[in-house]
DSSP file (Angstrom, degrees, kcal/mol; ACC not computed):
  #  RESIDUE AA STRUCTURE BP1 BP2  ACC     N-H-->O    O-->H-N    N-H-->O    O-->H-N    TCO  KAPPA ALPHA  PHI   PSI    X-CA   Y-CA   Z-CA
    1    1 A M              0   0    0      0, 0.0     2,-0.3     0, 0.0    71,-0.1   0.000 360.0 360.0 360.0 146.2   16.7  -13.3    7.9
    2    2 A T        -     0   0    0     69,-0.1     2,-0.1     1,-0.1    69,-0.0  -0.746 360.0-126.3-107.5 150.9   15.2  -13.0    4.4
    3    3 A D     >  -     0   0    0     -2,-0.3     4,-2.4     1,-0.1     5,-0.1  -0.327  41.4 -92.8 -84.9-179.3   16.8  -12.0    1.1
    4    4 A G  H  > S+     0   0    0      1,-0.2     4,-2.4     2,-0.2     5,-0.1   0.827 123.5  51.1 -67.2 -36.3   15.4   -9.3   -1.0
    5    5 A R  H  > S+     0   0    0      2,-0.2     4,-2.1     1,-0.2    -1,-0.2   0.904 109.7  48.0 -66.9 -42.6   13.2  -11.5   -3.0
    6    6 A E  H  > S+     0   0    0      2,-0.2     4,-2.7     1,-0.2     5,-0.3   0.928 111.0  53.7 -65.7 -47.3   11.6  -13.2   -0.1
    7    7 A T  H  X S+     0   0    0     -4,-2.4     4,-2.7     1,-0.2     5,-0.3   0.938 108.4  48.9 -54.9 -44.9   11.0   -9.7    1.4
    8    8 A Q  H  X S+     0   0    0     -4,-2.4     4,-2.4     1,-0.2    -1,-0.2   0.898 111.4  49.8 -62.6 -39.0    9.3   -8.5   -1.7
    9    9 A E  H  X S+     0   0    0     -4,-2.1     4,-1.7     2,-0.2    -1,-0.2   0.851 111.2  48.7 -66.1 -37.1    7.0  -11.6   -1.7
   10   10 A L  H  X S+     0   0    0     -4,-2.7     4,-1.9     2,-0.2    -2,-0.2   0.947 113.1  46.7 -66.5 -49.4    6.1  -11.2    1.9
   11   11 A V  H  X S+     0   0    0     -4,-2.7     4,-3.7    -5,-0.3    -2,-0.2   0.933 111.7  52.0 -60.4 -48.1    5.3   -7.5    1.4
   12   12 A R  H  X S+     0   0    0     -4,-2.4     4,-2.3    -5,-0.3    -1,-0.2   0.892 106.7  52.3 -54.0 -41.5    3.3   -8.3   -1.7
   13   13 A R  H  < S+     0   0    0     -4,-1.7     4,-0.4     2,-0.2    -1,-0.2   0.850 111.0  48.6 -70.4 -32.1    1.2  -11.0    0.1
   14   14 A C  H >< S+     0   0    0     -4,-1.9     3,-1.3     1,-0.2     4,-0.4   0.935 109.5  52.3 -74.8 -39.4    0.4   -8.4    2.8
   15   15 A I  H >< S+     0   0    0     -4,-3.7     3,-1.9     1,-0.3    -2,-0.2   0.914 104.3  56.1 -54.9 -41.7   -0.5   -5.9    0.2
   16   16 A D  T 3< S+     0   0    0     -4,-2.3    -1,-0.3     1,-0.3    -2,-0.2   0.588 102.1  57.7 -69.6  -8.7   -2.9   -8.3   -1.4
   17   17 A R  T <  S+     0   0    0     -3,-1.3    -1,-0.3    -4,-0.4    -2,-0.2   0.456  84.3 103.6 -93.8  -5.4   -4.6   -8.7    2.0
   18   18 A L  S <  S-     0   0    0     -3,-1.9    39,-0.0    -4,-0.4    -3,-0.0  -0.474  88.5 -93.4 -76.2 150.1   -5.4   -4.9    2.2
   19   19 A P    >>  -     0   0    0      0, 0.0     4,-2.8     0, 0.0     3,-1.4  -0.341  40.4-108.9 -57.2 148.0   -9.0   -3.9    1.4
   20   20 A E  H 3> S+     0   0    0      1,-0.3     4,-2.8     2,-0.2     5,-0.2   0.828 118.1  58.6 -53.3 -45.6   -9.4   -2.9   -2.3
   21   21 A V  H 3> S+     0   0    0      1,-0.2     4,-0.8     2,-0.2    -1,-0.3   0.790 114.3  36.2 -64.1 -34.9   -9.8    0.8   -1.4
   22   22 A Y  H <> S+     0   0    0     -3,-1.4     4,-1.9     2,-0.2     5,-0.3   0.887 114.8  55.2 -83.9 -46.0   -6.3    0.8    0.4
   23   23 A R  H  X S+     0   0    0     -4,-2.8     4,-2.6     1,-0.2     5,-0.2   0.878 105.9  54.0 -54.3 -42.8   -4.6   -1.5   -2.0
   24   24 A S  H  X S+     0   0    0     -4,-2.8     4,-2.1    -5,-0.2    -1,-0.2   0.937 112.1  39.3 -52.6 -56.6   -5.5    0.7   -5.0
   25   25 A V  H  X S+     0   0    0     -4,-0.8     4,-1.8    -5,-0.2     5,-0.2   0.761 113.7  56.1 -74.8 -28.0   -4.2    3.9   -3.8
   26   26 A L  H  X>S+     0   0    0     -4,-1.9     4,-3.0     2,-0.2     5,-0.7   0.911 110.1  45.8 -72.1 -48.6   -1.0    2.2   -2.3
   27   27 A I  I  X>S+     0   0    0     -4,-2.6     5,-3.0    -5,-0.3     4,-1.2   0.919 112.9  48.3 -62.8 -42.9   -0.1    0.6   -5.6
   28   28 A L  I  <5S+     0   0    0     -4,-2.1     6,-3.0    -5,-0.2    -2,-0.2   0.941 123.0  32.3 -60.5 -50.0   -0.7    3.7   -7.6
   29   29 A R  I  <5S+     0   0    0     -4,-1.8    -2,-0.2     4,-0.2    -3,-0.2   0.938 130.1  28.6 -76.8 -46.9    1.4    6.0   -5.3
   30   30 A D  I  <5S+     0   0    0     -4,-3.0    -3,-0.2    -5,-0.2    -2,-0.2   0.678 132.2  26.0-101.7 -16.4    4.1    3.7   -3.9
   31   31 A I  I  <<S+     0   0    0     -4,-1.2    -3,-0.2    -5,-0.7    -4,-0.1   0.774 130.4  34.9-107.7 -47.4    4.6    1.2   -6.5
   32   32 A E  S   <S-     0   0    0     -5,-3.0    -3,-0.2    -6,-0.2    -4,-0.2   0.674  97.8-138.8 -79.5 -16.1    3.6    2.9   -9.8
   33   33 A D        +     0   0    0     -6,-0.4    -4,-0.2     1,-0.2     2,-0.2   0.846  42.8 158.2  63.0  40.0    5.0    6.1   -8.3
   34   34 A L        -     0   0    0     -6,-3.0    -1,-0.2    -7,-0.1     2,-0.1  -0.592  42.8-111.9 -84.3 155.4    2.2    8.3   -9.6
   35   35 A D     >  -     0   0    0     -2,-0.2     4,-2.3     1,-0.1     5,-0.2  -0.330  33.9 -95.8 -80.1 175.1    1.7   11.7   -7.7
   36   36 A T  H  > S+     0   0    0      1,-0.2     4,-2.5     2,-0.2     5,-0.1   0.822 122.7  50.2 -55.8 -44.4   -1.2   12.4   -5.6
   37   37 A A  H  > S+     0   0    0      2,-0.2     4,-2.0     1,-0.2    -1,-0.2   0.869 111.5  49.5 -73.3 -35.3   -3.3   14.2   -8.1
   38   38 A E  H  > S+     0   0    0      2,-0.2     4,-1.9     1,-0.2    -2,-0.2   0.883 112.0  47.6 -64.9 -38.3   -2.8   11.4  -10.8
   39   39 A A  H  X S+     0   0    0     -4,-2.3     4,-2.2     2,-0.2    -2,-0.2   0.950 111.0  52.6 -70.0 -48.9   -3.8    8.7   -8.4
   40   40 A A  H  X>S+     0   0    0     -4,-2.5     5,-2.3     1,-0.2     4,-0.6   0.888 110.0  47.5 -55.1 -40.2   -6.9   10.7   -7.3
   41   41 A E  H ><5S+     0   0    0     -4,-2.0     3,-0.8     1,-0.2    -1,-0.2   0.900 111.5  49.2 -67.8 -40.6   -8.0   11.1  -10.8
   42   42 A M  H 3<5S+     0   0    0     -4,-1.9    -1,-0.2     1,-0.2    -2,-0.2   0.874 117.1  42.6 -66.2 -34.0   -7.6    7.5  -11.6
   43   43 A L  H 3<5S-     0   0    0     -4,-2.2    -1,-0.2    -5,-0.1    -2,-0.2   0.448 109.6-125.1 -90.5  -3.5   -9.5    6.6   -8.4
   44   44 A A  T <<5S+     0   0    0     -3,-0.8     2,-0.3    -4,-0.6    -3,-0.2   0.881  72.1 115.2  53.1  48.4  -12.2    9.4   -9.0
   45   45 A I  S   <S-     0   0    0     -5,-2.3    -1,-0.2    -6,-0.1    -2,-0.1  -0.761  73.4 -88.6-128.9 175.3  -11.6   10.9   -5.7
   46   46 A T     >  -     0   0    0     -2,-0.3     4,-2.5     1,-0.1     5,-0.1  -0.521  36.2-116.4 -82.0 156.0  -10.2   14.2   -4.4
   47   47 A P  H  > S+     0   0    0      0, 0.0     4,-2.2     0, 0.0     5,-0.1   0.872 118.5  52.7 -58.7 -38.0   -6.5   14.6   -3.8
   48   48 A N  H  > S+     0   0    0      2,-0.2     4,-2.0     1,-0.2     5,-0.1   0.910 109.2  50.6 -67.6 -40.5   -7.1   15.1   -0.1
   49   49 A A  H  > S+     0   0    0      2,-0.2     4,-3.4     1,-0.2     5,-0.3   0.950 108.5  51.8 -52.3 -54.0   -9.2   11.8   -0.1
   50   50 A A  H  X S+     0   0    0     -4,-2.5     4,-2.7     1,-0.2    -2,-0.2   0.914 109.1  50.0 -51.9 -49.1   -6.3   10.1   -1.8
   51   51 A K  H  X S+     0   0    0     -4,-2.2     4,-2.6     1,-0.2    -1,-0.2   0.897 112.5  49.0 -62.1 -40.0   -3.7   11.3    0.9
   52   52 A I  H  X S+     0   0    0     -4,-2.0     4,-2.6     1,-0.2    -1,-0.2   0.962 112.0  45.7 -60.0 -52.1   -6.0   10.1    3.6
   53   53 A Q  H  X S+     0   0    0     -4,-3.4     4,-2.5     1,-0.2    -2,-0.2   0.866 111.9  52.4 -64.3 -33.9   -6.5    6.8    2.1
   54   54 A L  H  X S+     0   0    0     -4,-2.7     4,-2.5    -5,-0.3     5,-0.2   0.961 107.7  51.5 -64.0 -48.0   -2.8    6.4    1.5
   55   55 A H  H  X S+     0   0    0     -4,-2.6     4,-1.8     1,-0.2    -2,-0.2   0.937 113.3  45.3 -42.6 -56.9   -2.0    7.2    5.0
   56   56 A R  H  X S+     0   0    0     -4,-2.6     4,-3.1     1,-0.2     5,-0.2   0.896 111.8  53.0 -56.0 -46.4   -4.5    4.5    6.2
   57   57 A A  H  X S+     0   0    0     -4,-2.5     4,-1.8     1,-0.2    -1,-0.2   0.853 109.9  46.1 -65.3 -38.2   -3.2    2.1    3.7
   58   58 A R  H  X S+     0   0    0     -4,-2.5     4,-2.0     2,-0.2    -1,-0.2   0.823 113.1  49.9 -77.3 -29.5    0.3    2.5    4.8
   59   59 A Q  H  X S+     0   0    0     -4,-1.8     4,-2.3    -5,-0.2    -2,-0.2   0.924 113.3  47.0 -72.9 -47.2   -0.8    2.2    8.5
   60   60 A A  H  X S+     0   0    0     -4,-3.1     4,-2.2     1,-0.2    -2,-0.2   0.877 112.4  49.9 -65.1 -34.1   -2.8   -1.0    7.8
   61   61 A L  H  X S+     0   0    0     -4,-1.8     4,-3.4    -5,-0.2     5,-0.2   0.941 109.1  51.4 -70.3 -44.7    0.1   -2.5    5.8
   62   62 A K  H  X S+     0   0    0     -4,-2.0     4,-2.2     1,-0.2    -1,-0.2   0.904 110.4  50.2 -57.0 -43.3    2.5   -1.7    8.6
   63   63 A T  H  X S+     0   0    0     -4,-2.3     4,-2.3     2,-0.2    -1,-0.2   0.858 111.6  47.0 -60.2 -42.1    0.1   -3.5   11.0
   64   64 A L  H  X S+     0   0    0     -4,-2.2     4,-3.0     2,-0.2     6,-0.3   0.922 110.3  51.9 -68.0 -41.4   -0.2   -6.6    8.9
   65   65 A I  H  X>S+     0   0    0     -4,-3.4     5,-1.8     1,-0.2     4,-0.7   0.937 114.4  44.0 -57.0 -43.3    3.5   -6.8    8.4
   66   66 A G  H  <5S+     0   0    0     -4,-2.2     3,-0.4    -5,-0.2    -1,-0.2   0.903 115.3  48.4 -59.8 -46.0    4.0   -6.7   12.1
   67   67 A R  H  <5S+     0   0    0     -4,-2.3    -2,-0.2     1,-0.3    -1,-0.2   0.889 115.6  42.2 -63.2 -46.7    1.2   -9.1   12.7
   68   68 A E  H  <5S-     0   0    0     -4,-3.0    -1,-0.3    -5,-0.1    -2,-0.2   0.520 104.7-126.8 -83.6  -6.4    2.3  -11.6   10.2
   69   69 A G  T ><5 +     0   0    0     -4,-0.7     3,-1.2    -3,-0.4    -3,-0.2   0.741  53.8 157.3  69.6  22.8    6.0  -11.2   11.3
   70   70 A C  T 3 <S+     0   0    0     -5,-1.8    -4,-0.1    -6,-0.3   -60,-0.1   0.841  72.7  21.8 -56.9 -44.4    6.7  -10.6    7.5
   71   71 A L  T 3         0   0    0     -6,-0.4    -1,-0.3     1,-0.2   -69,-0.1   0.231 360.0 360.0-113.1  16.3    9.9   -8.7    7.9
   72   72 A L    <         0   0    0     -3,-1.2    -1,-0.2    -7,-0.2    -2,-0.1   0.417 360.0 360.0 -87.6 360.0   11.1   -9.8   11.5
């Protein structure tokens, strides 16, 4: 079992392995807590595209965490 700090480090490493397009939207929405419109504007994409990329980013992160055994 890992403590909170180790868990954060493991998740951060997995985030760092995401493709840039996924990493950017994930950080803006889930870490910096911007809303969809703000994130989309910063990324110069539509809000719908931001939602799609965020969904894909979360799925990719979940897969990476599972594959790497990050939180198991």
